A tleap script that builds the chain and sets N, CA, C and O, in Angstrom:
source leaprc.protein.ff14SB
mol = sequence {
  NMET SER ARG PRO GLU THR ILE ILE CYS ASP
  ILE ASP GLY VAL ILE PHE MET HIE HIE GLY
  ASP ILE THR GLN GLN HIE LEU ILE LYS PRO
  VAL VAL LEU PRO GLY VAL ILE LYS THR PHE
  GLN THR TRP ASP LEU LYS GLY CYS ALA LEU
  ILE LEU ILE THR GLY ARG ARG GLU SER THR
  ARG ALA HIE THR GLU ARG GLN LEU ALA GLU
  ALA GLY ILE ILE TYR ASP THR LEU VAL MET
  GLY VAL THR GLY GLY ARG ARG VAL LEU ILE
  ASN ASP GLY LYS ALA ASP LYS THR ILE SER
  THR THR TYR SER LEU GLN VAL GLU ARG ASN
  VAL GLY CLEU
}
set mol.1.N position { 32.649 -96.552 45.523 }
set mol.1.CA position { 31.368 -96.121 46.053 }
set mol.1.C position { 31.402 -94.606 46.252 }
set mol.1.O position { 32.348 -94.077 46.836 }
set mol.2.N position { 30.401 -93.925 45.784 }
set mol.2.CA position { 30.388 -92.470 45.899 }
set mol.2.C position { 29.782 -92.026 47.230 }
set mol.2.O position { 28.947 -92.715 47.818 }
set mol.3.N position { 30.219 -90.881 47.674 }
set mol.3.CA position { 29.712 -90.304 48.914 }
set mol.3.C position { 28.457 -89.493 48.616 }
set mol.3.O position { 28.247 -89.062 47.482 }
set mol.4.N position { 27.619 -89.285 49.638 }
set mol.4.CA position { 26.436 -88.441 49.446 }
set mol.4.C position { 26.845 -87.009 49.083 }
set mol.4.O position { 27.916 -86.540 49.469 }
set mol.5.N position { 26.002 -86.346 48.356 }
set mol.5.CA position { 26.266 -84.965 47.941 }
set mol.5.C position { 25.995 -83.987 49.067 }
set mol.5.O position { 25.253 -84.280 50.004 }
set mol.6.N position { 26.606 -82.827 48.957 }
set mol.6.CA position { 26.268 -81.688 49.800 }
set mol.6.C position { 25.487 -80.729 48.912 }
set mol.6.O position { 25.989 -80.272 47.885 }
set mol.7.N position { 24.262 -80.429 49.311 }
set mol.7.CA position { 23.389 -79.525 48.569 }
set mol.7.C position { 23.345 -78.192 49.307 }
set mol.7.O position { 23.020 -78.145 50.493 }
set mol.8.N position { 23.670 -77.116 48.610 }
set mol.8.CA position { 23.594 -75.776 49.177 }
set mol.8.C position { 22.469 -75.061 48.436 }
set mol.8.O position { 22.530 -74.881 47.220 }
set mol.9.N position { 21.446 -74.657 49.177 }
set mol.9.CA position { 20.225 -74.145 48.551 }
set mol.9.C position { 19.762 -72.857 49.218 }
set mol.9.O position { 19.686 -72.771 50.443 }
set mol.10.N position { 19.454 -71.863 48.402 }
set mol.10.CA position { 18.912 -70.599 48.896 }
set mol.10.C position { 17.459 -70.811 49.331 }
set mol.10.O position { 16.755 -71.652 48.772 }
set mol.11.N position { 17.024 -70.057 50.314 }
set mol.11.CA position { 15.656 -70.197 50.814 }
set mol.11.C position { 14.661 -69.405 49.962 }
set mol.11.O position { 13.747 -69.980 49.372 }
set mol.12.N position { 14.843 -68.094 49.902 }
set mol.12.CA position { 13.843 -67.227 49.269 }
set mol.12.C position { 14.029 -67.176 47.759 }
set mol.12.O position { 15.067 -66.747 47.257 }
set mol.13.N position { 13.006 -67.619 47.054 }
set mol.13.CA position { 13.040 -67.678 45.604 }
set mol.13.C position { 13.299 -69.080 45.085 }
set mol.13.O position { 13.032 -69.368 43.918 }
set mol.14.N position { 13.825 -69.971 45.951 }
set mol.14.CA position { 14.073 -71.362 45.561 }
set mol.14.C position { 13.192 -72.308 46.365 }
set mol.14.O position { 12.553 -73.194 45.799 }
set mol.15.N position { 13.154 -72.123 47.692 }
set mol.15.CA position { 12.313 -72.951 48.560 }
set mol.15.C position { 10.970 -72.263 48.807 }
set mol.15.O position { 9.909 -72.859 48.620 }
set mol.16.N position { 11.034 -71.010 49.228 }
set mol.16.CA position { 9.831 -70.205 49.481 }
set mol.16.C position { 9.683 -69.139 48.402 }
set mol.16.O position { 10.673 -68.671 47.841 }
set mol.17.N position { 8.446 -68.763 48.119 }
set mol.17.CA position { 8.160 -67.658 47.205 }
set mol.17.C position { 8.867 -66.404 47.725 }
set mol.17.O position { 8.744 -66.059 48.901 }
set mol.18.N position { 9.597 -65.734 46.856 }
set mol.18.CA position { 10.287 -64.489 47.215 }
set mol.18.C position { 9.326 -63.342 46.923 }
set mol.18.O position { 8.800 -63.223 45.816 }
set mol.19.N position { 9.107 -62.507 47.924 }
set mol.19.CA position { 8.140 -61.413 47.792 }
set mol.19.C position { 8.775 -60.070 47.478 }
set mol.19.O position { 8.093 -59.045 47.484 }
set mol.20.N position { 10.078 -60.065 47.202 }
set mol.20.CA position { 10.728 -58.843 46.743 }
set mol.20.C position { 11.453 -58.040 47.799 }
set mol.20.O position { 12.367 -57.288 47.460 }
set mol.21.N position { 11.091 -58.164 49.065 }
set mol.21.CA position { 11.743 -57.406 50.127 }
set mol.21.C position { 12.275 -58.387 51.161 }
set mol.21.O position { 11.525 -58.882 52.002 }
set mol.22.N position { 13.580 -58.666 51.094 }
set mol.22.CA position { 14.178 -59.671 51.979 }
set mol.22.C position { 14.016 -59.309 53.449 }
set mol.22.O position { 14.011 -60.194 54.304 }
set mol.23.N position { 13.883 -58.028 53.755 }
set mol.23.CA position { 13.745 -57.624 55.161 }
set mol.23.C position { 12.382 -57.992 55.735 }
set mol.23.O position { 12.190 -57.947 56.950 }
set mol.24.N position { 11.431 -58.357 54.872 }
set mol.24.CA position { 10.087 -58.707 55.320 }
set mol.24.C position { 9.760 -60.194 55.167 }
set mol.24.O position { 8.708 -60.640 55.625 }
set mol.25.N position { 10.641 -60.963 54.532 }
set mol.25.CA position { 10.362 -62.373 54.245 }
set mol.25.C position { 10.009 -63.176 55.494 }
set mol.25.O position { 9.151 -64.057 55.439 }
set mol.26.N position { 10.653 -62.884 56.608 }
set mol.26.CA position { 10.402 -63.663 57.827 }
set mol.26.C position { 9.056 -63.327 58.458 }
set mol.26.O position { 8.598 -64.043 59.348 }
set mol.27.N position { 8.418 -62.251 58.012 }
set mol.27.CA position { 7.136 -61.818 58.567 }
set mol.27.C position { 5.941 -62.313 57.754 }
set mol.27.O position { 4.802 -62.247 58.217 }
set mol.28.N position { 6.195 -62.797 56.571 }
set mol.28.CA position { 5.144 -63.228 55.649 }
set mol.28.C position { 4.984 -64.747 55.744 }
set mol.28.O position { 5.973 -65.476 55.816 }
set mol.29.N position { 3.739 -65.217 55.745 }
set mol.29.CA position { 3.522 -66.673 55.741 }
set mol.29.C position { 4.140 -67.223 54.459 }
set mol.29.O position { 3.755 -66.825 53.359 }
set mol.30.N position { 5.100 -68.140 54.600 }
set mol.30.CA position { 5.797 -68.623 53.407 }
set mol.30.C position { 4.940 -69.519 52.530 }
set mol.30.O position { 4.093 -70.273 53.010 }
set mol.31.N position { 5.184 -69.416 51.243 }
set mol.31.CA position { 4.564 -70.284 50.254 }
set mol.31.C position { 5.666 -71.194 49.735 }
set mol.31.O position { 6.624 -70.726 49.119 }
set mol.32.N position { 5.532 -72.495 49.983 }
set mol.32.CA position { 6.522 -73.455 49.506 }
set mol.32.C position { 6.320 -73.631 48.006 }
set mol.32.O position { 5.204 -73.862 47.542 }
set mol.33.N position { 7.404 -73.519 47.260 }
set mol.33.CA position { 7.333 -73.614 45.804 }
set mol.33.C position { 7.169 -75.068 45.350 }
set mol.33.O position { 7.517 -75.993 46.085 }
set mol.34.N position { 6.642 -75.267 44.146 }
set mol.34.CA position { 6.376 -76.615 43.637 }
set mol.34.C position { 7.622 -77.497 43.599 }
set mol.34.O position { 8.703 -77.056 43.208 }
set mol.35.N position { 7.451 -78.743 44.010 }
set mol.35.CA position { 8.506 -79.740 43.934 }
set mol.35.C position { 9.515 -79.713 45.068 }
set mol.35.O position { 10.338 -80.621 45.185 }
set mol.36.N position { 9.463 -78.681 45.906 }
set mol.36.CA position { 10.476 -78.514 46.946 }
set mol.36.C position { 10.427 -79.634 47.983 }
set mol.36.O position { 11.456 -80.245 48.268 }
set mol.37.N position { 9.267 -79.913 48.547 }
set mol.37.CA position { 9.163 -80.918 49.604 }
set mol.37.C position { 9.640 -82.277 49.085 }
set mol.37.O position { 10.433 -82.947 49.746 }
set mol.38.N position { 9.171 -82.679 47.930 }
set mol.38.CA position { 9.553 -83.974 47.363 }
set mol.38.C position { 11.057 -84.029 47.081 }
set mol.38.O position { 11.703 -85.039 47.357 }
set mol.39.N position { 11.605 -82.965 46.541 }
set mol.39.CA position { 13.045 -82.928 46.245 }
set mol.39.C position { 13.862 -83.028 47.523 }
set mol.39.O position { 14.845 -83.767 47.567 }
set mol.40.N position { 13.476 -82.299 48.563 }
set mol.40.CA position { 14.202 -82.351 49.828 }
set mol.40.C position { 14.089 -83.740 50.468 }
set mol.40.O position { 15.055 -84.231 51.053 }
set mol.41.N position { 12.933 -84.363 50.362 }
set mol.41.CA position { 12.772 -85.720 50.896 }
set mol.41.C position { 13.684 -86.704 50.162 }
set mol.41.O position { 14.284 -87.581 50.782 }
set mol.42.N position { 13.784 -86.555 48.848 }
set mol.42.CA position { 14.662 -87.412 48.051 }
set mol.42.C position { 16.111 -87.218 48.461 }
set mol.42.O position { 16.840 -88.191 48.654 }
set mol.43.N position { 16.533 -85.960 48.596 }
set mol.43.CA position { 17.905 -85.680 49.018 }
set mol.43.C position { 18.173 -86.274 50.399 }
set mol.43.O position { 19.239 -86.839 50.644 }
set mol.44.N position { 17.199 -86.144 51.296 }
set mol.44.CA position { 17.365 -86.679 52.652 }
set mol.44.C position { 17.522 -88.205 52.616 }
set mol.44.O position { 18.392 -88.753 53.293 }
set mol.45.N position { 16.695 -88.882 51.838 }
set mol.45.CA position { 16.778 -90.343 51.725 }
set mol.45.C position { 18.119 -90.800 51.150 }
set mol.45.O position { 18.604 -91.883 51.479 }
set mol.46.N position { 18.713 -89.975 50.293 }
set mol.46.CA position { 20.024 -90.279 49.721 }
set mol.46.C position { 21.162 -89.989 50.701 }
set mol.46.O position { 22.314 -90.332 50.438 }
set mol.47.N position { 20.837 -89.357 51.829 }
set mol.47.CA position { 21.863 -89.024 52.814 }
set mol.47.C position { 22.624 -87.749 52.522 }
set mol.47.O position { 23.701 -87.526 53.073 }
set mol.48.N position { 22.073 -86.911 51.658 }
set mol.48.CA position { 22.743 -85.655 51.312 }
set mol.48.C position { 22.817 -84.725 52.524 }
set mol.48.O position { 21.927 -84.726 53.374 }
set mol.49.N position { 23.870 -83.946 52.592 }
set mol.49.CA position { 23.967 -82.869 53.578 }
set mol.49.C position { 23.240 -81.670 52.980 }
set mol.49.O position { 23.548 -81.254 51.863 }
set mol.50.N position { 22.284 -81.114 53.707 }
set mol.50.CA position { 21.451 -80.029 53.196 }
set mol.50.C position { 21.774 -78.735 53.922 }
set mol.50.O position { 21.470 -78.575 55.104 }
set mol.51.N position { 22.399 -77.812 53.194 }
set mol.51.CA position { 22.798 -76.525 53.745 }
set mol.51.C position { 21.927 -75.453 53.109 }
set mol.51.O position { 21.913 -75.292 51.889 }
set mol.52.N position { 21.206 -74.729 53.942 }
set mol.52.CA position { 20.366 -73.643 53.449 }
set mol.52.C position { 21.082 -72.328 53.667 }
set mol.52.O position { 21.737 -72.125 54.690 }
set mol.53.N position { 20.952 -71.428 52.689 }
set mol.53.CA position { 21.511 -70.088 52.820 }
set mol.53.C position { 20.415 -69.064 52.590 }
set mol.53.O position { 19.434 -69.329 51.895 }
set mol.54.N position { 20.595 -67.884 53.184 }
set mol.54.CA position { 19.612 -66.828 53.014 }
set mol.54.C position { 20.252 -65.466 53.249 }
set mol.54.O position { 21.217 -65.334 54.002 }
set mol.55.N position { 19.698 -64.471 52.593 }
set mol.55.CA position { 20.114 -63.092 52.819 }
set mol.55.C position { 19.454 -62.496 54.052 }
set mol.55.O position { 19.759 -61.367 54.437 }
set mol.56.N position { 18.559 -63.242 54.670 }
set mol.56.CA position { 17.893 -62.744 55.878 }
set mol.56.C position { 18.935 -62.511 56.980 }
set mol.56.O position { 19.924 -63.236 57.080 }
set mol.57.N position { 18.697 -61.511 57.782 }
set mol.57.CA position { 19.627 -61.186 58.867 }
set mol.57.C position { 19.587 -62.245 59.969 }
set mol.57.O position { 18.577 -62.918 60.173 }
set mol.58.N position { 20.705 -62.373 60.667 }
set mol.58.CA position { 20.818 -63.320 61.783 }
set mol.58.C position { 19.724 -63.082 62.816 }
set mol.58.O position { 19.252 -64.029 63.445 }
set mol.59.N position { 19.320 -61.840 62.995 }
set mol.59.CA position { 18.286 -61.511 63.988 }
set mol.59.C position { 16.929 -62.127 63.656 }
set mol.59.O position { 16.038 -62.147 64.504 }
set mol.60.N position { 16.763 -62.629 62.431 }
set mol.60.CA position { 15.490 -63.259 62.045 }
set mol.60.C position { 15.572 -64.792 62.090 }
set mol.60.O position { 14.671 -65.478 61.607 }
set mol.61.N position { 16.650 -65.322 62.666 }
set mol.61.CA position { 16.861 -66.779 62.682 }
set mol.61.C position { 15.679 -67.539 63.278 }
set mol.61.O position { 15.207 -68.501 62.673 }
set mol.62.N position { 15.190 -67.133 64.450 }
set mol.62.CA position { 14.099 -67.869 65.103 }
set mol.62.C position { 12.860 -67.922 64.209 }
set mol.62.O position { 12.230 -68.972 64.083 }
set mol.63.N position { 12.509 -66.792 63.590 }
set mol.63.CA position { 11.345 -66.759 62.685 }
set mol.63.C position { 11.585 -67.668 61.475 }
set mol.63.O position { 10.700 -68.415 61.059 }
set mol.64.N position { 12.790 -67.588 60.922 }
set mol.64.CA position { 13.123 -68.387 59.740 }
set mol.64.C position { 13.091 -69.875 60.062 }
set mol.64.O position { 12.536 -70.661 59.294 }
set mol.65.N position { 13.680 -70.270 61.190 }
set mol.65.CA position { 13.659 -71.681 61.588 }
set mol.65.C position { 12.232 -72.168 61.804 }
set mol.65.O position { 11.903 -73.300 61.450 }
set mol.66.N position { 11.395 -71.335 62.374 }
set mol.66.CA position { 9.991 -71.705 62.591 }
set mol.66.C position { 9.283 -71.888 61.245 }
set mol.66.O position { 8.537 -72.851 61.067 }
set mol.67.N position { 9.512 -70.972 60.295 }
set mol.67.CA position { 8.903 -71.103 58.972 }
set mol.67.C position { 9.323 -72.411 58.298 }
set mol.67.O position { 8.494 -73.114 57.720 }
set mol.68.N position { 10.600 -72.724 58.377 }
set mol.68.CA position { 11.103 -73.957 57.753 }
set mol.68.C position { 10.492 -75.189 58.406 }
set mol.68.O position { 10.090 -76.125 57.715 }
set mol.69.N position { 10.421 -75.193 59.723 }
set mol.69.CA position { 9.843 -76.334 60.441 }
set mol.69.C position { 8.368 -76.504 60.107 }
set mol.69.O position { 7.917 -77.619 59.844 }
set mol.70.N position { 7.612 -75.412 60.114 }
set mol.70.CA position { 6.179 -75.481 59.815 }
set mol.70.C position { 5.920 -75.942 58.386 }
set mol.70.O position { 4.899 -76.571 58.108 }
set mol.71.N position { 6.842 -75.630 57.482 }
set mol.71.CA position { 6.691 -76.037 56.083 }
set mol.71.C position { 7.174 -77.468 55.851 }
set mol.71.O position { 6.952 -78.030 54.778 }
set mol.72.N position { 7.838 -78.066 56.854 }
set mol.72.CA position { 8.340 -79.425 56.709 }
set mol.72.C position { 9.649 -79.510 55.943 }
set mol.72.O position { 9.969 -80.558 55.382 }
set mol.73.N position { 10.412 -78.424 55.911 }
set mol.73.CA position { 11.696 -78.410 55.217 }
set mol.73.C position { 12.767 -78.953 56.153 }
set mol.73.O position { 12.999 -78.403 57.230 }
set mol.74.N position { 13.412 -80.028 55.739 }
set mol.74.CA position { 14.473 -80.634 56.538 }
set mol.74.C position { 15.820 -80.119 56.037 }
set mol.74.O position { 16.012 -79.921 54.837 }
set mol.75.N position { 16.747 -79.906 56.969 }
set mol.75.CA position { 18.065 -79.409 56.593 }
set mol.75.C position { 19.042 -79.706 57.717 }
set mol.75.O position { 18.648 -80.059 58.828 }
set mol.76.N position { 20.332 -79.557 57.405 }
set mol.76.CA position { 21.381 -79.787 58.389 }
set mol.76.C position { 21.944 -78.482 58.941 }
set mol.76.O position { 22.196 -78.373 60.141 }
set mol.77.N position { 22.140 -77.502 58.081 }
set mol.77.CA position { 22.776 -76.247 58.477 }
set mol.77.C position { 22.032 -75.085 57.833 }
set mol.77.O position { 21.593 -75.168 56.686 }
set mol.78.N position { 21.898 -73.994 58.595 }
set mol.78.CA position { 21.278 -72.776 58.091 }
set mol.78.C position { 22.277 -71.638 58.235 }
set mol.78.O position { 22.704 -71.310 59.342 }
set mol.79.N position { 22.645 -71.039 57.107 }
set mol.79.CA position { 23.600 -69.932 57.092 }
set mol.79.C position { 22.826 -68.657 56.779 }
set mol.79.O position { 22.230 -68.527 55.710 }
set mol.80.N position { 22.841 -67.721 57.719 }
set mol.80.CA position { 22.092 -66.467 57.607 }
set mol.80.C position { 23.022 -65.340 57.132 }
set mol.80.O position { 24.243 -65.433 57.259 }
set mol.81.N position { 22.424 -64.282 56.587 }
set mol.81.CA position { 23.166 -63.073 56.253 }
set mol.81.C position { 24.018 -63.166 55.005 }
set mol.81.O position { 24.964 -62.394 54.851 }
set mol.82.N position { 23.706 -64.099 54.101 }
set mol.82.CA position { 24.446 -64.219 52.846 }
set mol.82.C position { 23.910 -63.137 51.911 }
set mol.82.O position { 22.734 -63.154 51.548 }
set mol.83.N position { 24.760 -62.211 51.529 }
set mol.83.CA position { 24.301 -61.054 50.760 }
set mol.83.C position { 23.692 -61.446 49.421 }
set mol.83.O position { 23.908 -62.552 48.926 }
set mol.84.N position { 22.943 -60.543 48.855 }
set mol.84.CA position { 22.261 -60.789 47.591 }
set mol.84.C position { 23.143 -60.650 46.371 }
set mol.84.O position { 22.681 -60.840 45.246 }
set mol.85.N position { 24.406 -60.320 46.576 }
set mol.85.CA position { 25.334 -60.219 45.446 }
set mol.85.C position { 25.690 -61.581 44.892 }
set mol.85.O position { 25.098 -62.591 45.276 }
set mol.86.N position { 26.641 -61.610 44.002 }
set mol.86.CA position { 27.096 -62.851 43.389 }
set mol.86.C position { 27.589 -63.817 44.463 }
set mol.86.O position { 28.238 -63.404 45.424 }
set mol.87.N position { 27.283 -65.090 44.301 }
set mol.87.CA position { 27.721 -66.123 45.245 }
set mol.87.C position { 28.680 -67.056 44.518 }
set mol.87.O position { 28.365 -67.590 43.454 }
set mol.88.N position { 29.837 -67.239 45.101 }
set mol.88.CA position { 30.893 -68.013 44.454 }
set mol.88.C position { 31.263 -69.193 45.352 }
set mol.88.O position { 31.582 -69.005 46.526 }
set mol.89.N position { 31.220 -70.391 44.809 }
set mol.89.CA position { 31.625 -71.593 45.523 }
set mol.89.C position { 32.998 -72.001 45.006 }
set mol.89.O position { 33.190 -72.170 43.801 }
set mol.90.N position { 33.942 -72.158 45.914 }
set mol.90.CA position { 35.288 -72.590 45.543 }
set mol.90.C position { 35.525 -73.937 46.205 }
set mol.90.O position { 35.379 -74.083 47.419 }
set mol.91.N position { 35.888 -74.910 45.397 }
set mol.91.CA position { 36.048 -76.280 45.889 }
set mol.91.C position { 37.240 -76.921 45.190 }
set mol.91.O position { 37.523 -76.593 44.038 }
set mol.92.N position { 37.944 -77.826 45.864 }
set mol.92.CA position { 39.042 -78.536 45.222 }
set mol.92.C position { 38.509 -79.735 44.449 }
set mol.92.O position { 37.436 -80.256 44.751 }
set mol.93.N position { 39.266 -80.161 43.456 }
set mol.93.CA position { 38.897 -81.324 42.660 }
set mol.93.C position { 39.592 -82.570 43.171 }
set mol.93.O position { 40.547 -82.484 43.942 }
set mol.94.N position { 39.120 -83.716 42.747 }
set mol.94.CA position { 39.753 -84.987 43.102 }
set mol.94.C position { 41.130 -85.065 42.439 }
set mol.94.O position { 41.313 -84.598 41.314 }
set mol.95.N position { 42.077 -85.648 43.133 }
set mol.95.CA position { 43.443 -85.735 42.624 }
set mol.95.C position { 43.513 -86.504 41.304 }
set mol.95.O position { 44.295 -86.150 40.422 }
set mol.96.N position { 42.691 -87.564 41.162 }
set mol.96.CA position { 42.746 -88.362 39.937 }
set mol.96.C position { 41.869 -87.794 38.812 }
set mol.96.O position { 41.865 -88.322 37.700 }
set mol.97.N position { 41.143 -86.740 39.099 }
set mol.97.CA position { 40.314 -86.021 38.112 }
set mol.97.C position { 39.278 -86.900 37.416 }
set mol.97.O position { 38.865 -86.601 36.295 }
set mol.98.N position { 38.852 -87.993 38.076 }
set mol.98.CA position { 37.886 -88.901 37.458 }
set mol.98.C position { 36.463 -88.373 37.512 }
set mol.98.O position { 35.642 -88.704 36.657 }
set mol.99.N position { 36.165 -87.545 38.523 }
set mol.99.CA position { 34.825 -86.971 38.606 }
set mol.99.C position { 34.926 -85.495 38.966 }
set mol.99.O position { 35.869 -85.066 39.631 }
set mol.100.N position { 33.955 -84.738 38.523 }
set mol.100.CA position { 33.878 -83.334 38.900 }
set mol.100.C position { 33.267 -83.267 40.295 }
set mol.100.O position { 32.301 -83.973 40.583 }
set mol.101.N position { 33.818 -82.433 41.154 }
set mol.101.CA position { 33.330 -82.359 42.529 }
set mol.101.C position { 32.442 -81.155 42.793 }
set mol.101.O position { 31.905 -81.011 43.891 }
set mol.102.N position { 32.281 -80.296 41.809 }
set mol.102.CA position { 31.492 -79.080 42.023 }
set mol.102.C position { 30.560 -78.839 40.845 }
set mol.102.O position { 30.964 -78.900 39.683 }
set mol.103.N position { 29.302 -78.564 41.175 }
set mol.103.CA position { 28.312 -78.218 40.168 }
set mol.103.C position { 27.614 -76.949 40.611 }
set mol.103.O position { 27.526 -76.667 41.805 }
set mol.104.N position { 27.124 -76.194 39.667 }
set mol.104.CA position { 26.390 -74.979 39.966 }
set mol.104.C position { 25.085 -75.010 39.164 }
set mol.104.O position { 25.071 -75.387 37.992 }
set mol.105.N position { 24.014 -74.616 39.803 }
set mol.105.CA position { 22.719 -74.573 39.140 }
set mol.105.C position { 22.007 -73.299 39.561 }
set mol.105.O position { 21.818 -73.053 40.752 }
set mol.106.N position { 21.621 -72.506 38.607 }
set mol.106.CA position { 20.849 -71.302 38.895 }
set mol.106.C position { 19.439 -71.526 38.349 }
set mol.106.O position { 19.260 -71.749 37.152 }
set mol.107.N position { 18.441 -71.465 39.230 }
set mol.107.CA position { 17.062 -71.668 38.807 }
set mol.107.C position { 16.330 -70.329 38.738 }
set mol.107.O position { 16.737 -69.348 39.362 }
set mol.108.N position { 15.263 -70.310 37.982 }
set mol.108.CA position { 14.456 -69.096 37.882 }
set mol.108.C position { 13.759 -68.860 39.217 }
set mol.108.O position { 13.257 -69.797 39.839 }
set mol.109.N position { 13.733 -67.600 39.654 }
set mol.109.CA position { 13.117 -67.245 40.926 }
set mol.109.C position { 11.637 -67.622 40.950 }
set mol.109.O position { 10.909 -67.410 39.979 }
set mol.110.N position { 11.206 -68.189 42.092 }
set mol.110.CA position { 9.815 -68.518 42.384 }
set mol.110.C position { 9.215 -69.605 41.496 }
set mol.110.O position { 7.993 -69.695 41.379 }
set mol.111.N position { 10.055 -70.433 40.868 }
set mol.111.CA position { 9.547 -71.511 40.023 }
set mol.111.C position { 9.486 -72.830 40.785 }
set mol.111.O position { 8.575 -73.627 40.560 }
set mol.112.N position { 10.430 -73.071 41.675 }
set mol.112.CA position { 10.473 -74.318 42.431 }
set mol.112.C position { 11.533 -75.248 41.914 }
set mol.112.O position { 12.334 -74.897 41.048 }
set mol.113.N position { 11.524 -76.460 42.469 }
set mol.113.CA position { 12.549 -77.448 42.080 }
set mol.113.C position { 11.907 -78.527 41.269 }
set mol.113.O position { 12.583 -79.461 40.837 }
savepdb mol mol.pdb
quit
């Protein structure tokens, strides 16, 4: 029996429309991108752990959490201050090598899920 997945998802450009200036994202009424709500609901029903990441500063946490709540975005963990540079996920593999434990997906900005 397989365990639920852990989904790590960026906020701006994947969940909400990215307006080009990360320092202002928390001040703009967010636009939820197509397919996001349905995809998050599906992940939630599957029992996935939902980790959101953002380049927004920690000082904008309250605004960001309010935006997510008002948009109906469900999640387990919110990681703030993740820089806009390259993001690298390092994970160990299963000892028997029967399944891959790590996947990476890069989506086009502002397209949705």
